[in-house]
DSSP file (Angstrom, degrees, kcal/mol; ACC not computed):
  #  RESIDUE AA STRUCTURE BP1 BP2  ACC     N-H-->O    O-->H-N    N-H-->O    O-->H-N    TCO  KAPPA ALPHA  PHI   PSI    X-CA   Y-CA   Z-CA
    1    1 A X              0   0    0      0, 0.0    78,-2.4     0, 0.0     2,-0.3   0.000 360.0 360.0 360.0 146.4   53.7  122.4   26.3
    2    2 A X  E     -A   78   0A   0     76,-0.2     2,-0.4    74,-0.0    76,-0.2  -0.679 360.0-169.3 -88.8 137.3   55.5  119.0   25.9
    3    3 A X  E     -A   77   0A   0     74,-2.9    74,-2.7    -2,-0.3     2,-0.4  -0.998   2.0-170.9-130.9 129.2   58.4  118.3   28.2
    4    4 A X  E     +A   76   0A   0     -2,-0.4     2,-0.3    72,-0.2    72,-0.2  -0.974  10.8 165.1-125.6 123.8   60.7  115.3   27.6
    5    5 A X  E     -A   75   0A   0     70,-2.7    70,-3.1    -2,-0.4     2,-0.4  -0.925  31.6-122.9-135.1 159.6   63.4  114.0   30.0
    6    6 A X  E     -A   74   0A   0     55,-0.6    15,-3.2    -2,-0.3     2,-0.3  -0.857  26.9-169.1-106.0 138.7   65.3  110.9   30.3
    7    7 A X  E     -AB  73  20A   0     66,-3.4    66,-2.7    -2,-0.4     2,-0.5  -0.827  23.0-122.5-118.8 157.3   65.3  108.8   33.6
    8    8 A X  E     -AB  72  19A   0     11,-2.7    11,-1.9    -2,-0.3     2,-0.4  -0.910  29.1-163.8 -94.8 132.0   67.3  105.8   34.8
    9    9 A X  E     +AB  71  18A   0     62,-3.4    62,-2.6    -2,-0.5     2,-0.3  -0.965  16.7 159.5-120.4 132.6   65.2  102.9   35.6
   10   10 A X  E     - B   0  17A   0      7,-2.3     7,-3.1    -2,-0.4     2,-0.5  -0.984  43.5-101.9-148.5 159.9   66.4   99.9   37.7
   11   11 A X  E     - B   0  16A   0     -2,-0.3     5,-0.2     5,-0.2     2,-0.1  -0.720  41.8-167.5 -83.5 122.5   65.0   97.0   39.7
   12   12 A X  E >   - B   0  15A   0      3,-3.5     3,-0.5    -2,-0.5    -1,-0.0  -0.354  38.8 -91.7 -99.9 179.5   65.2   97.8   43.4
   13   13 A X  T 3  S+     0   0    0      1,-0.2     3,-0.1    -2,-0.1    -2,-0.0   0.881 125.5  28.4 -62.4 -35.1   64.8   95.5   46.5
   14   14 A X  T 3  S-     0   0    0      1,-0.2     2,-0.3    15,-0.0    -1,-0.2   0.217 131.8 -52.7-117.2  14.1   61.0   96.3   46.7
   15   15 A X  E <  S-B   12   0A   0     -3,-0.5    -3,-3.5    13,-0.0     2,-0.3  -0.969  84.3 -28.7 147.7-163.4   60.1   97.1   43.1
   16   16 A X  E     -BC  11  29A   0     13,-2.7    13,-2.6    -2,-0.3     2,-0.3  -0.678  49.9-163.1 -93.9 146.5   61.1   99.3   40.3
   17   17 A X  E     -BC  10  28A   0     -7,-3.1    -7,-2.3    -2,-0.3     2,-0.4  -0.935   4.1-170.1-128.7 146.6   62.9  102.8   40.8
   18   18 A X  E     -BC   9  27A   0      9,-2.5     9,-2.8    -2,-0.3     2,-0.4  -0.998   3.7-175.9-136.4 141.0   63.4  105.7   38.4
   19   19 A X  E     -B    8   0A   0    -11,-1.9   -11,-2.7    -2,-0.4     7,-0.2  -0.995  24.9-126.1-134.1 127.1   65.4  108.8   38.7
   20   20 A X  E     -B    7   0A   0     -2,-0.4     2,-0.6     5,-0.4     3,-0.5  -0.421  21.7-121.3 -75.0 143.0   65.5  111.6   36.2
   21   21 A X  S    S+     0   0    0    -15,-3.2    40,-0.6    40,-0.2   -15,-0.3  -0.760  95.8   4.1 -81.2 124.5   68.8  112.8   34.7
   22   22 A X  S    S+     0   0    0     -2,-0.6     2,-0.3     1,-0.2    -1,-0.2   0.453 115.2  85.9  85.8   0.3   69.2  116.5   35.4
   23   23 A X  S    S-     0   0    0     -3,-0.5    -1,-0.2     2,-0.1     2,-0.1  -0.934  78.9-109.3-129.2 155.5   66.1  117.0   37.6
   24   24 A X  S    S+     0   0    0     -2,-0.3    -4,-0.1    -3,-0.1     2,-0.1  -0.406  71.3  57.7 -73.2 160.0   65.6  116.4   41.4
   25   25 A X        -     0   0    0     -2,-0.1    -5,-0.4    -6,-0.1     2,-0.3  -0.244  52.2-142.3 111.4 167.9   63.5  113.6   42.6
   26   26 A X        -     0   0    0     -7,-0.2     2,-0.3    -2,-0.1    -7,-0.2  -0.937  16.3-174.5-160.9 148.6   63.1  109.8   42.4
   27   27 A X  E     -C   18   0A   0     -9,-2.8    -9,-2.5    -2,-0.3     2,-0.3  -0.894   6.0-152.7-143.4 173.5   60.1  107.5   42.3
   28   28 A X  E     -C   17   0A   0     -2,-0.3     2,-0.3   -11,-0.2   -11,-0.2  -0.948   3.9-166.1-145.6 163.5   59.1  103.9   42.3
   29   29 A X  E     -C   16   0A   0    -13,-2.6   -13,-2.7    -2,-0.3     6,-0.1  -0.989  32.3-122.1-150.7 160.0   56.5  101.4   41.2
   30   30 A X  S    S+     0   0    0     -2,-0.3     2,-0.2   -15,-0.2    -1,-0.1   0.865  99.1   0.8 -68.9 -35.2   55.4   97.9   41.8
   31   31 A X  S  > S-     0   0    0    -16,-0.1     4,-2.6   -15,-0.1     5,-0.2  -0.813  89.9 -87.2-140.4 179.8   55.9   97.0   38.2
   32   32 A X  H  > S+     0   0    0     -2,-0.2     4,-2.4     1,-0.2     5,-0.2   0.901 125.9  49.9 -63.4 -40.0   57.2   98.6   35.0
   33   33 A X  H  > S+     0   0    0      2,-0.2     4,-1.9     1,-0.2    -1,-0.2   0.937 113.2  47.3 -64.0 -46.7   53.8  100.0   34.1
   34   34 A X  H  > S+     0   0    0      1,-0.2     4,-2.1     2,-0.2    -2,-0.2   0.905 112.3  49.9 -54.8 -48.4   53.3  101.4   37.6
   35   35 A X  H  X S+     0   0    0     -4,-2.6     4,-2.8     1,-0.2    -2,-0.2   0.875 107.5  53.6 -65.3 -38.6   56.8  102.9   37.5
   36   36 A X  H  X S+     0   0    0     -4,-2.4     4,-1.9     2,-0.2    -1,-0.2   0.920 110.8  46.6 -60.6 -44.5   56.1  104.6   34.1
   37   37 A X  H  X S+     0   0    0     -4,-1.9     4,-2.3     1,-0.2    -2,-0.2   0.884 113.5  49.6 -63.1 -39.7   53.0  106.2   35.5
   38   38 A X  H  X S+     0   0    0     -4,-2.1     4,-2.6     2,-0.2    -2,-0.2   0.862 109.4  50.2 -69.6 -37.2   54.9  107.3   38.6
   39   39 A X  H  X S+     0   0    0     -4,-2.8     4,-2.3     2,-0.2    -1,-0.2   0.865 110.6  49.9 -70.9 -32.3   57.7  108.8   36.5
   40   40 A X  H  X S+     0   0    0     -4,-1.9     4,-2.8    -5,-0.2    -2,-0.2   0.912 111.7  48.8 -70.0 -41.5   55.3  110.8   34.3
   41   41 A X  H  X S+     0   0    0     -4,-2.3     4,-2.8     2,-0.2     5,-0.3   0.950 111.8  49.8 -63.0 -44.5   53.5  112.1   37.5
   42   42 A X  H  X S+     0   0    0     -4,-2.6     4,-2.4     1,-0.2    -2,-0.2   0.926 112.6  46.0 -56.6 -47.1   56.9  113.1   38.9
   43   43 A X  H  X S+     0   0    0     -4,-2.3     4,-2.4     2,-0.2    -2,-0.2   0.935 113.7  49.2 -60.5 -48.4   58.0  114.9   35.7
   44   44 A X  H  X S+     0   0    0     -4,-2.8     4,-2.4     2,-0.2    -2,-0.2   0.908 113.8  44.1 -62.8 -43.0   54.7  116.7   35.5
   45   45 A X  H  X S+     0   0    0     -4,-2.8     4,-2.1     2,-0.2    -1,-0.2   0.917 114.0  50.7 -63.6 -43.7   54.6  117.9   39.1
   46   46 A X  H  X S+     0   0    0     -4,-2.4     4,-1.9    -5,-0.3    -2,-0.2   0.880 112.0  47.6 -63.9 -40.5   58.3  118.9   38.9
   47   47 A X  H  X S+     0   0    0     -4,-2.4     4,-2.5     2,-0.2     5,-0.2   0.945 112.3  49.7 -65.0 -48.8   57.6  120.9   35.7
   48   48 A X  H  X S+     0   0    0     -4,-2.4     4,-2.6     1,-0.2    -2,-0.2   0.843 108.7  52.8 -58.1 -35.6   54.6  122.5   37.2
   49   49 A X  H  X S+     0   0    0     -4,-2.1     4,-1.9     2,-0.2    -1,-0.2   0.917 110.9  46.6 -68.4 -45.8   56.6  123.5   40.3
   50   50 A X  H  <>S+     0   0    0     -4,-1.9     5,-2.2     2,-0.2     4,-0.4   0.910 114.3  46.8 -60.7 -45.2   59.3  125.1   38.2
   51   51 A X  H ><5S+     0   0    0     -4,-2.5     3,-1.1     1,-0.2    -2,-0.2   0.916 110.3  52.9 -65.1 -42.9   56.8  127.0   36.1
   52   52 A X  H 3<5S+     0   0    0     -4,-2.6    64,-0.2     1,-0.3    -1,-0.2   0.883 111.0  47.8 -59.1 -39.8   54.8  128.1   39.2
   53   53 A X  T 3<5S-     0   0    0     -4,-1.9    -1,-0.3    -5,-0.2    -2,-0.2   0.534 112.7-122.0 -82.4  -4.8   58.0  129.5   40.7
   54   54 A X  T < 5 +     0   0    0     -3,-1.1     2,-0.3    -4,-0.4    -3,-0.2   0.691  65.5 138.5  74.2  18.9   58.8  131.2   37.5
   55   55 A X      < -     0   0    0     -5,-2.2     2,-0.3    -6,-0.2    -1,-0.3  -0.677  57.4-111.2 -98.5 149.2   62.2  129.4   37.3
   56   56 A X        -     0   0    0     -2,-0.3     2,-0.1    -3,-0.1     3,-0.1  -0.575  35.2-115.4 -77.2 137.4   63.7  127.9   34.1
   57   57 A X        -     0   0    0     -2,-0.3     3,-0.1     1,-0.1    -1,-0.1  -0.452  33.0-102.3 -71.5 147.0   63.8  124.2   34.0
   58   58 A X        -     0   0    0    -36,-0.1    -1,-0.1     1,-0.1     2,-0.1  -0.327  52.7 -91.8 -59.1 149.7   67.2  122.5   33.9
   59   59 A X        -     0   0    0      1,-0.1    -1,-0.1    -3,-0.1     2,-0.1  -0.411  45.8 -99.7 -67.3 144.6   68.0  121.4   30.4
   60   60 A X        -     0   0    0     -2,-0.1     2,-0.5    -3,-0.1   -38,-0.1  -0.366  33.4-145.3 -62.6 139.7   67.0  117.9   29.4
   61   61 A X        -     0   0    0    -40,-0.6   -55,-0.6   -55,-0.2     2,-0.3  -0.962  18.0-175.4-111.3 123.2   69.9  115.4   29.5
   62   62 A X        +     0   0    0     -2,-0.5     3,-0.1     1,-0.2    12,-0.0  -0.830  65.8  27.1-114.2 154.5   69.9  112.6   27.0
   63   63 A X  S    S+     0   0    0     -2,-0.3    -1,-0.2     1,-0.2     9,-0.0   0.852  83.3 176.9  63.4  33.4   72.3  109.7   26.7
   64   64 A X        -     0   0    0     -3,-0.3     2,-0.7     1,-0.1    -1,-0.2  -0.314  34.4-112.3 -60.6 150.3   72.9  109.9   30.5
   65   65 A X        -     0   0    0     -3,-0.1     2,-0.1   -57,-0.0    -1,-0.1  -0.819  30.7-119.9 -89.8 119.5   75.1  107.3   32.0
   66   66 A X        -     0   0    0     -2,-0.7     3,-0.2     4,-0.2     6,-0.1  -0.344  25.5-171.5 -53.0 123.8   73.2  105.0   34.3
   67   67 A X  S    S+     0   0    0      1,-0.1    -1,-0.2    -2,-0.1    -2,-0.0   0.529  80.9  47.8 -98.8  -8.1   74.6  105.2   37.8
   68   68 A X  S    S-     0   0    0      3,-0.0    -1,-0.1   -59,-0.0     3,-0.1   0.181 117.5 -98.7-114.6  12.6   72.6  102.3   39.3
   69   69 A X  S    S+     0   0    0     -3,-0.2    -2,-0.1     1,-0.2    -3,-0.0   0.663  85.4 125.0  78.6  16.8   73.1   99.6   36.6
   70   70 A X        -     0   0    0    -60,-0.1     2,-0.3     1,-0.1   -60,-0.2  -0.066  58.8-102.6 -96.2-164.4   69.7  100.4   35.1
   71   71 A X  E     -A    9   0A   0    -62,-2.6   -62,-3.4    -3,-0.1     2,-0.2  -0.811  35.4 -97.4-119.2 164.1   68.5  101.4   31.7
   72   72 A X  E     -A    8   0A   0     -2,-0.3     2,-0.4   -64,-0.2   -64,-0.2  -0.564  34.5-169.9 -81.8 143.8   67.4  104.6   30.2
   73   73 A X  E     -A    7   0A   0    -66,-2.7   -66,-3.4    -2,-0.2     2,-0.5  -0.992  12.9-144.8-133.7 123.6   63.7  105.5   30.1
   74   74 A X  E     -A    6   0A   0     -2,-0.4     2,-0.4   -68,-0.2   -68,-0.2  -0.811  17.1-171.8 -92.6 127.2   62.3  108.4   28.1
   75   75 A X  E     -A    5   0A   0    -70,-3.1   -70,-2.7    -2,-0.5     2,-0.4  -0.967   3.3-175.2-124.9 132.8   59.3  110.1   29.8
   76   76 A X  E     +A    4   0A   0     -2,-0.4     2,-0.3   -72,-0.2   -72,-0.2  -0.993   6.8 173.5-133.2 128.7   57.3  112.8   28.0
   77   77 A X  E     -A    3   0A   0    -74,-2.7   -74,-2.9    -2,-0.4     2,-0.5  -0.941  29.9-129.0-135.2 154.8   54.5  114.8   29.6
   78   78 A X  E     +A    2   0A   0     -2,-0.3     2,-0.4   -76,-0.2   -76,-0.2  -0.929  39.2 167.6-101.0 125.3   52.2  117.8   28.6
   79   79 A X        +     0   0    0    -78,-2.4     2,-0.3    -2,-0.5     3,-0.1  -0.999   8.4 157.0-145.2 140.2   52.2  120.4   31.4
   80   80 A X    >   -     0   0    0     -2,-0.4     3,-1.3     1,-0.1     4,-0.3  -0.981  51.1-106.4-153.9 162.5   51.0  124.0   31.7
   81   81 A X  G >  S+     0   0    0     -2,-0.3     3,-1.6     1,-0.3    -1,-0.1   0.853 116.4  63.2 -58.8 -34.0   50.0  126.5   34.4
   82   82 A X  G 3  S+     0   0    0      1,-0.3    -1,-0.3    -3,-0.1     4,-0.1   0.674  95.7  60.9 -69.6 -13.6   46.4  126.1   33.3
   83   83 A X  G <  S+     0   0    0     -3,-1.3     2,-0.5     2,-0.1    -1,-0.3   0.601  80.1  99.2 -80.5 -14.5   46.5  122.5   34.3
   84   84 A X  S <  S-     0   0    0     -3,-1.6     2,-0.3    -4,-0.3    -5,-0.0  -0.622  80.9-123.7 -84.5 122.2   47.2  123.2   37.9
   85   85 A X        +     0   0    0     -2,-0.5    40,-2.6    39,-0.1    41,-0.5  -0.501  51.8 159.4 -66.2 124.8   44.1  123.0   40.1
   86   86 A X  E     -D  124   0B   0     -2,-0.3     2,-0.3    38,-0.3    38,-0.2  -0.911  33.1-156.4-146.7 164.8   43.9  126.4   41.7
   87   87 A X  E     -D  123   0B   0     36,-2.3    36,-3.1    -2,-0.3     2,-0.0  -0.945  36.0 -94.5-139.6 160.1   41.8  129.0   43.4
   88   88 A X  E  >  -D  122   0B   0     -2,-0.3     4,-2.5    34,-0.2    34,-0.2  -0.325  38.3-110.5 -73.5 163.0   42.1  132.8   43.9
   89   89 A X  H  > S+     0   0    0     32,-1.6     4,-2.2     1,-0.2     5,-0.2   0.836 120.5  54.1 -65.5 -31.7   43.7  134.1   47.1
   90   90 A X  H  > S+     0   0    0     31,-0.2     4,-2.0     2,-0.2    -1,-0.2   0.918 109.6  46.6 -68.8 -41.0   40.2  135.4   48.2
   91   91 A X  H  > S+     0   0    0      2,-0.2     4,-2.3     1,-0.2    -2,-0.2   0.864 111.5  51.5 -68.0 -34.7   38.7  131.9   47.7
   92   92 A X  H  X S+     0   0    0     -4,-2.5     4,-2.1     2,-0.2    -2,-0.2   0.891 109.2  50.8 -66.4 -38.8   41.6  130.3   49.5
   93   93 A X  H  X>S+     0   0    0     -4,-2.2     5,-2.3     2,-0.2     4,-1.3   0.890 111.9  46.8 -67.6 -36.5   41.1  132.8   52.5
   94   94 A X  H  <5S+     0   0    0     -4,-2.0    -2,-0.2     2,-0.2    -1,-0.2   0.930 112.9  49.9 -66.2 -44.9   37.4  131.9   52.6
   95   95 A X  H  <5S+     0   0    0     -4,-2.3    -2,-0.2     1,-0.2    -1,-0.2   0.842 117.1  40.1 -62.5 -36.4   38.2  128.2   52.5
   96   96 A X  H  <5S-     0   0    0     -4,-2.1    -1,-0.2    -5,-0.1    -2,-0.2   0.609 108.1-121.4 -89.0 -14.8   40.8  128.5   55.3
   97   97 A X  T  <5S+     0   0    0     -4,-1.3     2,-0.3     1,-0.3    -3,-0.2   0.877  74.7 112.8  74.9  37.8   38.8  130.9   57.4
   98   98 A X  S   <S-     0   0    0     -5,-2.3    -1,-0.3    -6,-0.2    -2,-0.1  -0.794  70.9 -88.2-130.6 171.1   41.5  133.6   57.3
   99   99 A X     >  -     0   0    0     -2,-0.3     4,-1.8     1,-0.1     5,-0.1  -0.396  35.9-112.3 -80.0 161.9   41.9  137.1   55.8
  100  100 A X  H  > S+     0   0    0      1,-0.2     4,-1.8     2,-0.2     5,-0.2   0.913 119.1  53.8 -63.1 -45.3   43.2  137.7   52.3
  101  101 A X  H  > S+     0   0    0      1,-0.2     4,-2.1     2,-0.2    -1,-0.2   0.838 104.8  56.1 -59.5 -30.3   46.4  139.3   53.7
  102  102 A X  H  > S+     0   0    0      2,-0.2     4,-2.9     1,-0.2    -1,-0.2   0.919 105.1  51.1 -66.7 -41.7   47.0  136.2   55.8
  103  103 A X  H  X S+     0   0    0     -4,-1.8     4,-2.3     2,-0.2    -2,-0.2   0.906 109.0  50.9 -58.9 -40.1   46.9  134.1   52.6
  104  104 A X  H  X S+     0   0    0     -4,-1.8     4,-2.0     1,-0.2    -1,-0.2   0.913 111.7  47.4 -65.5 -41.1   49.5  136.4   51.1
  105  105 A X  H  X S+     0   0    0     -4,-2.1     4,-1.8     2,-0.2     6,-0.2   0.903 110.5  52.4 -63.5 -41.8   51.7  136.0   54.2
  106  106 A X  H  X>S+     0   0    0     -4,-2.9     5,-1.9     1,-0.2     6,-1.5   0.873 109.9  49.1 -63.7 -37.0   51.2  132.2   54.0
  107  107 A X  H ><5S+     0   0    0     -4,-2.3     3,-0.6     4,-0.2    -1,-0.2   0.917 110.9  50.1 -69.3 -41.7   52.3  132.2   50.4
  108  108 A X  H 3<5S+     0   0    0     -4,-2.0    -2,-0.2     1,-0.2    -1,-0.2   0.803 113.1  45.6 -68.5 -27.2   55.4  134.3   51.2
  109  109 A X  H 3<5S-     0   0    0     -4,-1.8    -1,-0.2    -5,-0.1    -2,-0.2   0.508 115.6-112.5 -92.8  -3.7   56.4  132.0   54.0
  110  110 A X  T <<5S+     0   0    0     -4,-0.7    -3,-0.2    -3,-0.6    -4,-0.1   0.579  84.7 119.5  85.6  11.2   55.8  128.8   52.0
  111  111 A X  S   <S+     0   0    0     -5,-1.9     2,-0.3    -6,-0.2    -4,-0.2   0.709  83.2  30.4 -77.6 -17.9   52.9  127.6   54.0
  112  112 A X  S    S-     0   0    0     -6,-1.5     2,-0.4    -9,-0.1    -2,-0.3  -0.959  81.2-133.0-130.5 151.5   50.8  127.7   50.8
  113  113 A X        +     0   0    0     -2,-0.3    11,-2.8    11,-0.2     2,-0.3  -0.882  46.9 117.2-103.4 139.5   51.9  127.3   47.2
  114  114 A X  E     -E  123   0B   0     -2,-0.4     2,-0.3     9,-0.3     9,-0.2  -0.966  40.6-133.3-177.2-173.6   50.8  129.7   44.6
  115  115 A X  E     -E  122   0B   0      7,-1.8     7,-3.0    -2,-0.3     2,-0.5  -0.966  19.8-115.0-154.1 162.0   51.9  132.3   42.0
  116  116 A X  E     -E  121   0B   0     -2,-0.3     2,-0.4     5,-0.2     5,-0.2  -0.908  23.8-176.3-105.0 136.6   51.0  135.7   40.8
  117  117 A X  E >   -E  120   0B   0      3,-3.3     3,-1.8    -2,-0.5     2,-0.4  -0.867  64.8 -52.1-135.3  98.9   49.7  136.2   37.3
  118  118 A X  T 3  S-     0   0    0     -2,-0.4     0, 0.0     1,-0.3     0, 0.0  -0.595 122.0 -21.0  71.8-128.2   49.2  139.8   36.4
  119  119 A X  T 3  S+     0   0    0     -2,-0.4     2,-0.3    -3,-0.1    -1,-0.3   0.483 122.1  95.0 -89.5  -6.5   47.1  141.4   39.2
  120  120 A X  E <   - E   0 117B   0     -3,-1.8    -3,-3.3   -32,-0.0     2,-0.5  -0.692  59.4-155.0 -92.1 140.4   45.8  137.9   40.2
  121  121 A X  E     - E   0 116B   0     -2,-0.3   -32,-1.6    -5,-0.2     2,-0.3  -0.958  14.0-165.1-108.2 123.8   47.1  135.7   43.0
  122  122 A X  E     -DE  88 115B   0     -7,-3.0    -7,-1.8    -2,-0.5     2,-0.4  -0.833   6.7-162.9-110.1 149.3   46.5  132.1   42.7
  123  123 A X  E     -DE  87 114B   0    -36,-3.1   -36,-2.3    -2,-0.3    -9,-0.3  -0.981  27.9-113.4-128.6 135.3   46.8  129.3   45.3
  124  124 A X  E  >  -D   86   0B   0    -11,-2.8     4,-1.7    -2,-0.4     3,-0.4  -0.451  15.0-136.1 -71.8 139.9   47.0  125.7   44.5
  125  125 A X  H  > S+     0   0    0    -40,-2.6     4,-2.7     1,-0.2     5,-0.2   0.893 103.9  59.3 -59.6 -37.1   44.1  123.6   45.7
  126  126 A X  H  > S+     0   0    0    -41,-0.5     4,-2.2     1,-0.2    -1,-0.2   0.879 105.1  48.5 -61.4 -38.8   46.5  120.9   46.9
  127  127 A X  H  > S+     0   0    0     -3,-0.4     4,-1.9     2,-0.2    -1,-0.2   0.853 112.7  48.7 -73.5 -33.6   48.2  123.3   49.3
  128  128 A X  H  X S+     0   0    0     -4,-1.7     4,-2.3     2,-0.2    -2,-0.2   0.924 111.9  47.9 -69.1 -44.4   44.9  124.6   50.7
  129  129 A X  H  X S+     0   0    0     -4,-2.7     4,-2.0     2,-0.2    -2,-0.2   0.889 112.2  50.7 -62.0 -40.2   43.6  121.1   51.2
  130  130 A X  H  X S+     0   0    0     -4,-2.2     4,-1.0    -5,-0.2    -1,-0.2   0.897 110.5  49.1 -64.4 -40.8   46.9  120.1   52.9
  131  131 A X  H  < S+     0   0    0     -4,-1.9     3,-0.5     1,-0.2    -2,-0.2   0.897 109.3  51.7 -67.8 -38.1   46.7  123.1   55.2
  132  132 A X  H  < S+     0   0    0     -4,-2.3    -1,-0.2     1,-0.2    -2,-0.2   0.874 108.5  52.4 -65.7 -36.2   43.1  122.3   56.1
  133  133 A X  H  < S+     0   0    0     -4,-2.0     2,-0.4    -5,-0.2    -1,-0.2   0.701  87.2  95.4 -73.0 -17.7   44.2  118.8   56.9
  134  134 A X     <  -     0   0    0     -4,-1.0    -4,-0.0    -3,-0.5    -3,-0.0  -0.627  66.3-153.9 -74.5 126.1   46.9  120.1   59.3
  135  135 A X        +     0   0    0     -2,-0.4     2,-0.2     2,-0.0    -1,-0.1   0.054  45.0 135.9 -97.3  28.3   45.4  120.1   62.8
  136  136 A X        -     0   0    0      1,-0.1     2,-0.1     0, 0.0    -2,-0.0  -0.501  58.1-115.4 -70.7 146.5   47.7  122.8   64.2
  137  137 A X        -     0   0    0     -2,-0.2    -1,-0.1     1,-0.1     2,-0.1  -0.453  31.9-102.2 -74.9 148.9   45.8  125.3   66.2
  138  138 A X  S    S+     0   0    0     -2,-0.1    -1,-0.1     2,-0.0     2,-0.1  -0.369  80.9  31.4 -67.4 153.7   45.6  129.0   65.1
  139  139 A X  S    S-     0   0    0     -2,-0.1     2,-0.2     2,-0.0     3,-0.1  -0.271 102.2 -34.8  93.8-178.0   47.7  131.6   66.6
  140  140 A X        -     0   0    0      1,-0.1     2,-0.1    -2,-0.1    -2,-0.0  -0.507  66.4-104.7 -81.0 143.2   51.2  131.6   68.1
  141  141 A X        -     0   0    0     -2,-0.2     2,-0.1     1,-0.1    -1,-0.1  -0.371  39.1-109.7 -65.5 145.6   52.4  128.6   70.0
  142  142 A X        -     0   0    0      1,-0.1     2,-0.2    -2,-0.1    -1,-0.1  -0.480  33.6-110.3 -74.5 144.6   52.5  129.0   73.8
  143  143 A X        -     0   0    0     -2,-0.1     2,-0.2     1,-0.1    -1,-0.1  -0.516  37.9-103.5 -70.2 141.7   56.0  129.2   75.4
  144  144 A X        -     0   0    0     -2,-0.2    -1,-0.1     1,-0.1     2,-0.1  -0.477  40.2-105.3 -65.4 137.3   56.9  126.2   77.5
  145  145 A X        -     0   0    0     -2,-0.2     2,-0.4     1,-0.1    -1,-0.1  -0.364  32.1-123.6 -62.7 138.3   56.7  126.7   81.2
  146  146 A X              0   0    0      1,-0.1    -1,-0.1    -2,-0.1    -3,-0.0  -0.706 360.0 360.0 -86.8 138.5   60.0  127.2   82.9
  147  147 A X              0   0    0     -2,-0.4    -1,-0.1     0, 0.0    -2,-0.0   0.447 360.0 360.0 -93.0 360.0   60.7  124.7   85.7
C-alpha cells in the first residue's frame, strides 16, 4: 500500500533535517538527496511499526505550517507487512538458543519485535539480530553485595 506524508525540510548546522507532520520522528542527511532517502526510510519504518502493532496510522497532514523556517517535502513509500524481514517464533528461538515460550515472553516484554498473524507468531529479523548482538549474560542479574 502507498503511504504519503508531508515533512518539513530545513538546513541545520550539520546538514539537512526533515520532520514529518503528524508522525513521530526526525531524520537528517548530508545533502538533499541523502535527506530524501532518510525521510523515505523513516516513513517506511514508521508505517511498518504501526502496522506491526495493529495500530491505525495518524492521518496525513498536508499544508502543514513549517515550524523551523523550512519548506514542505512530500514523501511517499510503499509499505506492507510482507516486506518486513521476519522469521517464525520457532526459528527465532533456535537462532537465540532459547525456548519457544521464552520468545513469546520476550515479545510480550518488548525485548523482541513481532506480531501475530492468525495462528502464526512472527519475529522481526532485525530484533533477533539486535538481541544476538547484545552481550548481556543469560539469567537474572546478580544482586550487588551489601557492604
